[in-house]
C-alpha positions as a printed Julia matrix, in Angstrom:
332×3 Matrix{Float64}:
 -13.93   14.09   18.28
 -10.98   11.69   18.15
 -11.61    8.57   20.18
  -8.21    8.39   21.93
  -5.82    5.48   21.87
  -7.55    2.38   23.19
  -8.25    4.15   26.46
  -4.57    4.33   27.45
  -3.28    7.4    29.27
   0.26    8.61   28.78
   2.48    9.69   31.63
   5.13   11.21   29.36
   5.74   14.95   29.38
   4.5    16.99   26.45
   8.06   17.67   25.3
   8.87   13.99   24.97
   5.49   12.81   23.66
   5.15   12.13   19.93
   1.47   13.05   20.07
   0.54   16.58   19.12
  -2.26   17.42   21.57
  -2.98   20.82   20.07
  -3.11   19.62   16.48
  -5.92   17.07   16.49
  -7.57   16.85   13.09
 -11.28   17.45   12.91
 -13.6    16.49   10.09
 -11.28   13.68    9.01
 -11.63   13.76    5.23
  -8.9    15.73    3.49
  -6.89   16.31    6.64
  -4.07   18.73    5.81
  -0.46   17.67    6.1
   2.41   19.7     7.44
   5.21   21.26    5.44
   8.36   19.12    5.71
  11.98   20.14    5.56
  13.36   18.99    2.23
  16.65   17.45    3.23
  18.24   14.26    1.95
  21.02   12.33    3.66
  24.47   13.35    2.42
  26.01   10.67    0.27
  22.78    8.67    0.01
  23.04    6.45   -3.08
  20.56    3.77   -4.16
  21.88    0.3    -3.42
  23.85    1.26   -0.32
  22.77    0.26    3.2
  20.48    2.76    5.0
  22.5     5.62    6.52
  22.83    6.07   10.29
  19.79    7.53   12.05
  21.44   10.94   12.41
  21.94   11.15    8.62
  18.47   10.06    7.52
  16.14   12.52    5.79
  14.81   15.01    8.35
  11.23   14.92    7.16
   8.35   15.18    9.61
   4.9    13.72    8.87
   1.64   13.83   10.8
  -0.39   10.67   11.41
  -3.53    9.33   13.08
  -5.11    5.94   13.62
  -7.87    5.74   11.03
 -10.6     4.76   13.51
  -9.79    7.76   15.72
  -6.86    9.08   17.77
  -4.9    12.2    18.6
  -2.38   13.34   16.01
   1.11   11.84   16.08
   4.33   13.16   14.59
   6.84   10.78   12.99
  10.2    11.14   11.28
  13.46    9.34   10.52
  12.13    6.32    8.59
  13.55    5.01    5.3
  11.28    2.02    4.58
   7.66    0.96    5.01
   8.7    -1.35    7.85
  10.4     1.52    9.7
   7.36    3.73    9.05
   5.08    1.18   10.73
   7.49    0.97   13.67
   7.4     4.75   14.07
   3.59    4.85   13.94
   3.35    2.0    16.45
   5.78    3.78   18.78
   3.81    7.02   18.58
   0.54    5.31   19.56
   2.0     2.64   21.86
   0.68   -0.3    19.84
   2.4    -3.3    18.24
   3.57   -2.8    14.63
   1.84   -6.12   13.87
  -1.51   -4.41   14.55
  -1.14   -2.15   11.49
  -2.76   -3.58    8.34
  -2.11   -0.71    5.9
  -2.04    3.08    5.65
  -3.94    5.56    3.5
  -2.92    9.09    2.59
  -5.11   12.12    3.37
  -8.23   10.1     4.23
  -9.24    7.89    7.15
 -11.55    5.9     4.85
 -10.69    2.5     3.37
  -9.96    4.04   -0.02
  -7.82    1.75   -2.17
  -6.92    4.64   -4.47
  -5.22    6.39   -1.53
  -3.09    3.51   -0.27
   0.36    4.35    0.97
   2.97    2.52   -1.07
   6.58    3.38   -1.74
   6.02    7.11   -2.18
   4.69    9.7     0.26
   4.04   13.3    -0.78
   5.79   15.76    1.52
   2.42   17.32    2.36
   0.61   14.0     2.91
  -1.17   13.1     6.16
  -0.87    9.4     7.06
  -3.78    7.37    8.46
  -2.97    3.9     9.88
  -5.65    1.2     9.7
  -5.29   -1.39   12.46
  -6.71   -4.87   13.01
 -10.39   -5.11   13.88
 -12.85   -8.02   13.75
 -11.66  -11.52   12.83
 -13.91  -13.66   10.67
 -13.91  -17.09    9.03
 -15.79  -17.61    5.77
 -16.51  -20.72    3.67
 -16.68  -20.01   -0.07
 -17.73  -22.34   -2.89
 -15.46  -21.85   -5.91
 -18.16  -22.33   -8.52
 -16.18  -20.52  -11.25
 -12.5   -20.27  -12.22
 -12.25  -16.6   -11.23
 -13.12  -15.44   -7.71
 -13.29  -11.75   -8.63
 -10.59  -10.64   -6.2
  -7.67   -8.28   -6.67
  -4.98   -8.63   -4.01
  -2.34   -6.18   -2.8
  -0.09   -6.1     0.26
   1.33   -3.62    2.75
   4.98   -4.41    2.07
   5.6    -6.03    5.45
   3.77   -9.34    5.17
   0.03   -8.63    5.12
  -1.92   -9.29    1.91
  -5.4    -7.79    1.7
  -8.29   -7.33   -0.71
  -7.98   -4.27   -2.93
 -10.9    -4.86   -5.29
 -14.0    -7.05   -5.57
 -15.44   -7.44   -9.05
 -19.17   -6.82   -9.42
 -21.31   -9.98   -9.64
 -18.31  -12.21   -8.89
 -18.22  -15.13   -6.44
 -16.72  -12.97   -3.69
 -19.11  -10.09   -4.42
 -21.99  -12.39   -3.41
 -20.38  -13.13   -0.02
 -21.47  -10.04    1.89
 -19.15  -10.5     4.86
 -16.02  -10.21    2.67
 -15.0    -6.61    2.1
 -12.36   -4.46    0.46
  -9.56   -3.89    2.97
  -9.88   -7.31    4.64
  -6.51   -8.91    5.42
  -6.28  -12.54    4.25
  -4.76  -14.38    7.22
  -5.09  -17.98    6.0
  -6.48  -20.13    3.17
  -7.85  -23.55    4.16
  -6.08  -23.31    7.49
  -2.67  -22.51    5.97
  -1.31  -19.14    7.08
  -0.34  -16.7     4.32
   1.01  -14.06    6.71
   4.41  -13.05    5.39
   3.47  -13.89    1.78
   3.54  -11.31   -0.98
   0.33  -10.39   -2.78
   1.24  -12.32   -5.94
   1.85  -15.46   -3.87
  -1.58  -15.18   -2.24
  -3.24  -14.5    -5.6
  -1.54  -17.63   -7.02
  -2.8   -19.79   -4.13
  -6.36  -18.57   -4.69
  -6.16  -19.24   -8.45
  -4.92  -22.77   -7.8
  -7.9   -23.7    -5.61
  -9.96  -26.49   -7.19
 -13.12  -25.43   -8.96
 -16.3   -26.92   -7.52
 -14.84  -27.24   -4.01
 -15.48  -25.13   -0.91
 -12.51  -23.38    0.69
 -12.13  -21.46    3.95
 -10.74  -17.96    4.37
  -9.71  -16.43    7.68
  -9.89  -12.67    7.4
  -9.25   -9.63    9.6
 -11.06   -6.45    8.75
  -9.7    -2.98    9.57
 -11.04   -1.39   12.75
 -13.71    1.15   11.98
 -14.98    4.2    13.81
 -18.75    4.44   14.19
 -19.16    6.92   11.33
 -17.26    4.56    8.99
 -19.69    1.65    9.37
 -21.68    1.62    6.15
 -22.47   -0.67    3.18
 -19.26   -1.98    1.7
 -17.53   -0.3    -1.19
 -16.2    -2.4    -4.03
 -13.06   -0.29   -4.01
 -12.81   -0.89   -7.73
 -13.36    2.54   -9.21
  -9.95    3.76  -10.34
  -9.3     7.46  -10.6
  -7.24    9.22  -13.22
  -5.63   11.44  -10.59
  -2.0    11.88   -9.67
   0.05    9.07   -8.19
   0.87   11.37   -5.26
  -0.52   14.64   -3.96
   2.7    16.44   -3.06
   4.96   18.26   -5.51
   7.82   16.22   -4.14
   7.67   12.74   -2.64
   9.67   10.67   -0.19
  10.53    7.48   -2.09
  10.86    4.44    0.2
  13.07    1.69   -1.2
  13.45   -1.98   -0.32
  17.2    -1.57   -0.84
  19.08    1.6    -0.1
  18.07    4.82    1.67
  14.92    6.84    1.09
  15.27    9.78   -1.26
  13.24   12.91   -2.02
  12.18   12.97   -5.66
  10.05   15.05   -7.99
   6.56   13.82   -8.75
   6.23   11.37  -11.66
   6.15   12.99  -15.09
   3.1    12.79  -17.35
   4.75    9.91  -19.22
   5.53    8.06  -15.98
   1.99    8.46  -14.63
   0.47    7.18  -17.86
   2.91    4.27  -18.13
   2.5     3.28  -14.46
  -1.28    3.13  -14.79
  -1.06    1.02  -17.96
   1.36   -1.42  -16.33
  -0.74   -1.58  -13.15
  -3.76   -2.52  -15.28
  -1.7    -5.3   -16.88
  -0.66   -6.59  -13.45
  -4.31   -6.98  -12.51
  -5.17   -8.7   -15.79
  -2.32  -11.22  -15.66
  -1.75  -11.71  -11.93
  -4.83  -10.54  -10.06
  -2.86   -7.87   -8.17
  -2.54   -4.11   -8.25
   0.71   -2.51   -7.13
   1.59    1.07   -8.1
   5.12    0.74   -6.77
   5.8    -2.51   -8.62
   4.45   -0.88  -11.79
   6.72    2.14  -11.2
   9.75   -0.15  -10.83
   8.9    -1.85  -14.12
   8.5     1.48  -15.91
  11.84    2.64  -14.51
  13.49   -0.57  -15.74
  12.16    0.01  -19.26
  12.76    3.75  -19.5
  16.02    3.67  -21.52
  15.85    0.2   -23.05
  15.96   -0.02  -26.83
  14.11   -3.28  -27.42
  12.01   -5.89  -25.56
  14.99   -8.22  -25.13
  16.98   -5.57  -23.23
  13.88   -4.82  -21.18
  13.34   -8.51  -20.34
  16.93   -8.77  -19.05
  16.56   -5.6   -16.94
  13.23   -6.81  -15.57
  14.69  -10.17  -14.63
  17.56   -8.47  -12.79
  15.22   -6.17  -10.88
  12.24   -8.48  -10.31
  13.38  -12.02  -11.05
  11.4   -13.47   -8.13
   8.15  -12.8    -9.97
   9.04  -15.03  -12.97
   6.86  -12.98  -15.32
   5.71  -14.88  -18.46
   7.14  -13.71  -21.8
   3.73  -12.59  -23.04
   3.29  -10.32  -20.03
   6.79   -8.82  -20.42
   6.1    -8.08  -24.09
   2.78   -6.41  -23.24
   4.45   -4.28  -20.55
   7.11   -3.2   -23.04
   4.34   -2.22  -25.45
   2.48   -0.28  -22.75
   5.62    1.69  -21.86
   6.21    2.41  -25.57
   2.59    3.61  -25.97
   3.01    5.94  -23.0
   6.22    7.39  -24.5
   4.27    8.12  -27.7
   1.51    9.8   -25.69
  -1.03    7.07  -26.4
């Protein structure tokens, strides 16, 4: 049975409440989504400011808190930040409590993270802050064995722990833990690549301190940690159409990625982990999109710099990404 929302009772009428009392999801895993109206705001063009609320896509999604709650209904969001605000409003919590969301599972499954695309049939589970912990780690090797990602609104967290690595031997550090600070310096508000860079720059042979916040867990979720490192070859999204959330411009409803796009995105995501210690499906998708119609690596490098100049990707990485996109086009 769902656990309720932190023991709070709601005085709102059923008509005004955003909780769906008669649609609580049992069994958790594989919770079904609801069919959504497939409407896109008139005149919505990438690069323009988000349209007024009354012109935003009228898509309705169902959601729960991952550790247990009634079912909520949310709509009218065009970015990850707005999505978190809608979830927080539905459950009467602060948006800052939400660490990340998974699609169609309440488990801390890094292959089901919500990024910039949501299938129209997807059910959203929000993972909120749980136990805080402080850990001292001796950096005895150059590589810590961590892969970092972030939720798009300022929280970086651990997406993968490599077997037999330094971090793998620290049992209290787990996949899904939000990295709040490194050696007393807050990294809240930093992107995943910035946090990964700080960790790489730590001096070998010295002990450093991590402050972490793990996601709140329901009783049935408390079990030996998962490495979160087994990647699947499945689809990027489960729905036939997806709501694409953009950092600039309004959300749009798009077809699922093609076979070429899925293959290219996975290849580029693997390169991101190799070069930068991060995984980011949406960043990989942006890079593939930038290279789709480019004729040579020089054109691609210019397009990548225009789209993602803040990352300052090294030339070797850009060349390898270009090659990966070319391989995917050839079906390799």
